Residue frames relative to the residue before (quaternion, step in Angstrom):
aa qw qx qy qz dx dy dz
M 1.0000 0.0000 0.0000 0.0000 0.00 0.00 0.00
S 0.4143 0.7399 -0.4608 0.2619 3.58 1.23 -0.05
F 0.6383 0.5229 -0.3409 0.4506 3.61 0.96 -0.78
I 0.6700 0.4952 -0.3052 0.4612 3.56 0.86 -0.94
R 0.6487 0.5195 -0.3142 0.4589 3.57 0.95 -0.92
L 0.6775 0.4847 -0.2950 0.4681 3.60 0.87 -0.89
W 0.6322 0.5336 -0.3247 0.4585 3.56 1.03 -0.80
I 0.6771 0.4762 -0.2886 0.4811 3.60 0.89 -0.93
Q 0.6331 0.5181 -0.3367 0.4663 3.60 1.00 -0.75
G 0.6390 0.5264 -0.3217 0.4594 3.58 1.01 -0.76
I 0.6599 0.4919 -0.3021 0.4809 3.56 0.96 -0.87
A 0.6575 0.5068 -0.3121 0.4621 3.59 0.94 -0.86
S 0.6479 0.5088 -0.3169 0.4701 3.59 0.96 -0.84
A 0.6463 0.5086 -0.3166 0.4727 3.58 0.96 -0.83
A 0.6452 0.5204 -0.3230 0.4568 3.59 1.01 -0.79
V 0.6553 0.5003 -0.3150 0.4702 3.58 0.92 -0.86
A 0.6633 0.4946 -0.3049 0.4717 3.57 0.89 -0.93
G 0.6539 0.5185 -0.3095 0.4558 3.59 0.98 -0.82
C 0.6462 0.5164 -0.3204 0.4617 3.58 0.98 -0.81
I 0.6487 0.5061 -0.3186 0.4707 3.56 0.96 -0.85
A 0.6562 0.5119 -0.3159 0.4556 3.59 0.92 -0.87
V 0.6664 0.4920 -0.3069 0.4687 3.59 0.94 -0.83
M 0.6605 0.5087 -0.3168 0.4523 3.60 0.96 -0.82
L 0.7138 0.4454 -0.2553 0.4764 3.59 1.03 -0.74
S 0.5783 0.6034 -0.3868 0.3897 3.60 1.18 -0.31
P 0.4976 -0.6576 0.4747 0.3075 3.59 -1.09 0.69
E 0.6118 -0.5280 0.4385 0.3931 3.54 -1.34 0.19
G 0.6846 0.5197 -0.3427 0.3792 3.56 -1.28 0.16
K 0.8297 -0.2387 0.1725 0.4741 3.51 -1.30 -0.51
L 0.6520 0.5117 -0.3215 0.4579 3.58 0.93 -0.82
G 0.6416 0.5272 -0.3162 0.4587 3.59 1.01 -0.79
K 0.6463 0.5053 -0.3136 0.4781 3.56 1.02 -0.80
G 0.6347 0.5296 -0.3184 0.4639 3.56 1.05 -0.78
V 0.6402 0.5132 -0.3182 0.4748 3.57 1.02 -0.80
K 0.6514 0.5136 -0.3167 0.4599 3.59 0.93 -0.87
T 0.6392 0.5153 -0.3212 0.4720 3.58 1.01 -0.78
A 0.6591 0.5055 -0.3039 0.4666 3.57 0.94 -0.91
V 0.6464 0.5072 -0.3186 0.4727 3.60 0.98 -0.82
S 0.6296 0.5324 -0.3354 0.4556 3.59 0.99 -0.78
L 0.6707 0.4833 -0.2931 0.4804 3.58 0.91 -0.89
F 0.6147 0.5452 -0.3286 0.4658 3.57 1.08 -0.77
M 0.6630 0.4980 -0.3036 0.4693 3.62 0.95 -0.86
I 0.6353 0.5179 -0.3316 0.4672 3.59 0.97 -0.79
C 0.6534 0.5049 -0.3098 0.4714 3.58 0.96 -0.86
A 0.6573 0.5105 -0.3164 0.4554 3.59 0.92 -0.87
F 0.6624 0.5148 -0.3043 0.4512 3.56 1.05 -0.73
F 0.8080 0.3209 -0.1409 0.4737 3.58 0.82 -1.00
L 0.4686 0.7243 -0.4277 0.2699 3.60 1.17 -0.36
P 0.6522 0.5142 -0.3565 0.4279 3.68 0.78 -0.77
A 0.6756 0.4827 -0.2987 0.4705 3.59 0.98 -0.78
V 0.6632 0.5084 -0.3043 0.4573 3.58 1.00 -0.81
K 0.6614 0.5131 -0.3066 0.4532 3.59 0.98 -0.83
G 0.4406 -0.7253 0.4356 0.3001 3.56 1.17 -0.41
N 0.6107 0.5563 -0.3716 0.4237 3.61 1.19 0.08
A 0.4077 0.7081 -0.4760 0.3254 3.55 1.23 0.34
D 0.2293 -0.7652 0.5899 0.1182 3.54 -0.92 0.95
F 0.0988 -0.8417 0.5305 0.0201 3.54 0.08 1.32
S 0.4268 0.7002 -0.4744 0.3202 3.59 1.21 0.05
E 0.5936 0.5628 -0.3689 0.4413 3.58 1.15 -0.53
F 0.6267 0.5124 -0.3347 0.4824 3.58 1.06 -0.71
E 0.6376 0.5336 -0.3236 0.4516 3.55 1.01 -0.83
K 0.6292 0.5278 -0.3364 0.4609 3.59 1.02 -0.75
I 0.6541 0.5220 -0.3163 0.4469 3.55 0.96 -0.88
Y 0.7962 0.2960 -0.1330 0.5106 3.57 0.89 -0.96
S 0.4331 0.7144 -0.4565 0.3062 3.58 1.17 0.34
S 0.7894 -0.3818 0.2301 0.4221 3.52 -1.36 0.00
G 0.5831 0.6072 -0.3797 0.3836 3.62 1.12 -0.32
N 0.7177 0.4588 -0.2472 0.4619 3.57 1.20 -0.25
E 0.2442 0.7963 -0.5245 0.1767 3.61 1.09 0.56
E 0.6256 0.5458 -0.3461 0.4369 3.57 0.99 -0.81
Y 0.6524 0.5055 -0.3123 0.4704 3.57 0.94 -0.88
A 0.6612 0.5085 -0.3082 0.4574 3.58 0.90 -0.93
E 0.6715 0.4918 -0.3042 0.4633 3.59 0.91 -0.86
S 0.6680 0.4829 -0.3180 0.4684 3.60 0.91 -0.84
Y 0.6270 0.5221 -0.3345 0.4717 3.58 1.06 -0.71
T 0.6506 0.5104 -0.3117 0.4680 3.59 0.96 -0.87
E 0.6556 0.5083 -0.3118 0.4633 3.58 0.95 -0.85
S 0.6757 0.4721 -0.3107 0.4733 3.60 0.88 -0.83
A 0.6189 0.5269 -0.3439 0.4701 3.60 1.07 -0.67
A 0.6440 0.5214 -0.3164 0.4618 3.58 1.02 -0.80
K 0.6541 0.5071 -0.3134 0.4655 3.59 0.97 -0.83
E 0.6562 0.5016 -0.3062 0.4733 3.56 0.98 -0.85
L 0.6412 0.5148 -0.3186 0.4715 3.59 0.98 -0.83
E 0.6400 0.5227 -0.3223 0.4619 3.58 0.95 -0.84
R 0.6571 0.5088 -0.3088 0.4626 3.58 0.93 -0.90
E 0.6788 0.4927 -0.2909 0.4602 3.59 0.89 -0.92
L 0.6598 0.5007 -0.3089 0.4675 3.59 0.96 -0.85
K 0.6277 0.5330 -0.3351 0.4578 3.56 1.01 -0.78
T 0.6569 0.5000 -0.3007 0.4776 3.58 0.97 -0.88
T 0.6508 0.5198 -0.3122 0.4569 3.58 0.93 -0.90
C 0.6783 0.4831 -0.2940 0.4692 3.59 0.86 -0.94
S 0.6252 0.5321 -0.3388 0.4597 3.58 0.99 -0.77
N 0.6553 0.5046 -0.3069 0.4708 3.57 0.96 -0.87
I 0.6404 0.5254 -0.3218 0.4585 3.59 0.96 -0.86
L 0.6808 0.4880 -0.2891 0.4634 3.57 0.87 -0.96
N 0.6561 0.5047 -0.3112 0.4669 3.60 0.96 -0.82
E 0.6471 0.5252 -0.3179 0.4520 3.60 0.97 -0.84
N 0.7255 0.4037 -0.2295 0.5080 3.58 1.12 -0.66
G 0.5027 -0.6980 0.3974 0.3197 3.59 1.26 0.27
I 0.4459 0.6889 -0.4568 0.3434 3.58 1.09 0.64
N 0.3167 -0.7383 0.5682 0.1785 3.54 -0.82 1.05
Y 0.0618 0.7892 -0.6056 0.0815 3.55 -0.93 0.91
K 0.4461 -0.6878 0.5087 0.2629 3.54 -1.24 0.46
D 0.7968 -0.1117 0.1289 0.5797 3.56 0.93 -0.92
V 0.2221 -0.7160 0.6396 0.1698 3.52 -1.37 0.30
V 0.1052 -0.7920 0.6008 0.0246 3.57 -0.79 1.08
I 0.1778 -0.7761 0.6002 0.0768 3.55 -0.85 1.03
Y 0.1897 -0.7776 0.5915 0.0975 3.58 -0.81 1.03
I 0.0174 0.8075 -0.5818 0.0958 3.53 -0.53 1.28
E 0.1448 -0.7523 0.6353 0.0973 3.54 -1.13 0.77
T 0.0811 -0.7890 0.6077 0.0394 3.54 -1.05 0.80
D 0.0718 -0.7314 0.6682 0.1156 3.50 -1.32 0.36
E 0.8398 -0.2066 0.1111 0.4895 3.60 -1.18 -0.35
S 0.8564 0.0587 0.0233 0.5124 3.57 0.79 -0.95
T 0.7138 0.4151 -0.2727 0.4938 3.61 1.18 0.11
V 0.1994 -0.7241 0.6490 0.1212 3.49 -1.32 0.56
D 0.0401 -0.8137 0.5791 -0.0311 3.57 -0.67 1.12
V 0.2444 -0.7567 0.5902 0.1392 3.57 -0.65 1.13
K 0.2639 -0.8048 0.5176 0.1213 3.56 -0.49 1.22
S 0.7824 -0.2195 0.1763 0.5555 3.58 0.82 -0.95
I 0.3177 -0.6917 0.6124 0.2133 3.48 -1.43 0.21
E 0.1100 -0.7868 0.6059 0.0410 3.56 -0.90 0.95
V 0.1627 -0.7740 0.6079 0.0700 3.55 -0.82 1.06
I 0.2282 -0.7454 0.6134 0.1267 3.55 -0.88 1.00
S 0.2431 0.7685 -0.5426 0.2365 3.54 -0.42 1.28
D 0.3503 -0.7134 0.5666 0.2173 3.53 -1.22 0.60
C 0.3348 0.7501 -0.4942 0.2848 3.57 1.28 0.29
P 0.4442 -0.7224 0.4570 0.2682 3.62 -0.78 0.95
D 0.7043 0.4383 -0.2658 0.4912 3.62 1.11 -0.55
K 0.1019 -0.8451 0.5245 0.0179 3.54 0.40 1.29
Q 0.6323 0.5482 -0.3384 0.4303 3.59 1.00 -0.77
K 0.6050 0.5508 -0.3538 0.4533 3.60 1.07 -0.68
I 0.6558 0.5040 -0.3090 0.4694 3.59 0.93 -0.90
I 0.6505 0.5198 -0.3143 0.4560 3.58 0.91 -0.95
T 0.6696 0.5079 -0.2976 0.4529 3.58 0.87 -0.96
I 0.6622 0.5057 -0.3117 0.4568 3.59 0.88 -0.91
I 0.6899 0.4771 -0.2914 0.4599 3.60 0.78 -0.98
E 0.6833 0.4850 -0.2989 0.4567 3.60 0.86 -0.91
N 0.6617 0.5019 -0.3127 0.4609 3.61 0.98 -0.78
E 0.7076 0.4666 -0.2625 0.4612 3.58 0.97 -0.83
T 0.7971 0.3101 -0.1541 0.4947 3.60 0.97 -0.78
G 0.3526 -0.7366 0.5019 0.2851 3.58 1.11 -0.62
I 0.5864 0.5527 -0.3562 0.4731 3.58 1.28 0.31
P 0.5384 -0.6227 0.4469 0.3503 3.62 -0.93 0.80
A 0.1180 -0.8105 0.5732 0.0234 3.56 -0.95 0.92
A 0.0879 -0.7547 0.6471 0.0635 3.51 -1.32 0.43
V 0.2119 -0.7520 0.6084 0.1394 3.53 -1.23 0.51
K 0.0140 -0.7846 0.6196 -0.0179 3.52 -0.93 0.95
T 0.4317 -0.6523 0.5445 0.3026 3.50 -1.21 0.50
E 0.6582 -0.5232 0.3582 0.4060 3.54 -1.20 0.42
N 0.6592 0.5199 -0.3075 0.4478 3.61 1.07 -0.67
S 0.7012 0.4848 -0.2788 0.4422 3.61 1.08 -0.64
R 0.4769 0.6580 -0.4491 0.3715 3.58 1.25 0.02
């Protein structure tokens, strides 16, 4: 991890030096010039190890290599749960704003090692205008929607 640690320390040092330079620079044209120079300095500090060719990216490969499938899967699962919660809240808000009574919103999500795919949204409602609900949800979220009654589940 020495390469990563040194790289981050270099970026942090450049950021501190850049902040001090910007704070001490006067207003006006000179201040803008200093900000531009600091920006270029930060870009160089960020990319210089890779450009010089002495970057040891094998440490990154170790972090993201096959030994971390459990971490990747748990991260994907937690991302899927969070996405489901957010979509459910969003759909509930959309339905409430449009005065639509509903019983529940079900989000169908598929996950694999590194992706989360929202397949569809299902609204459980006894509202007679099912097409209106489908249109509103699909237009607002861009996700295919369906409406079912509580008895048809």
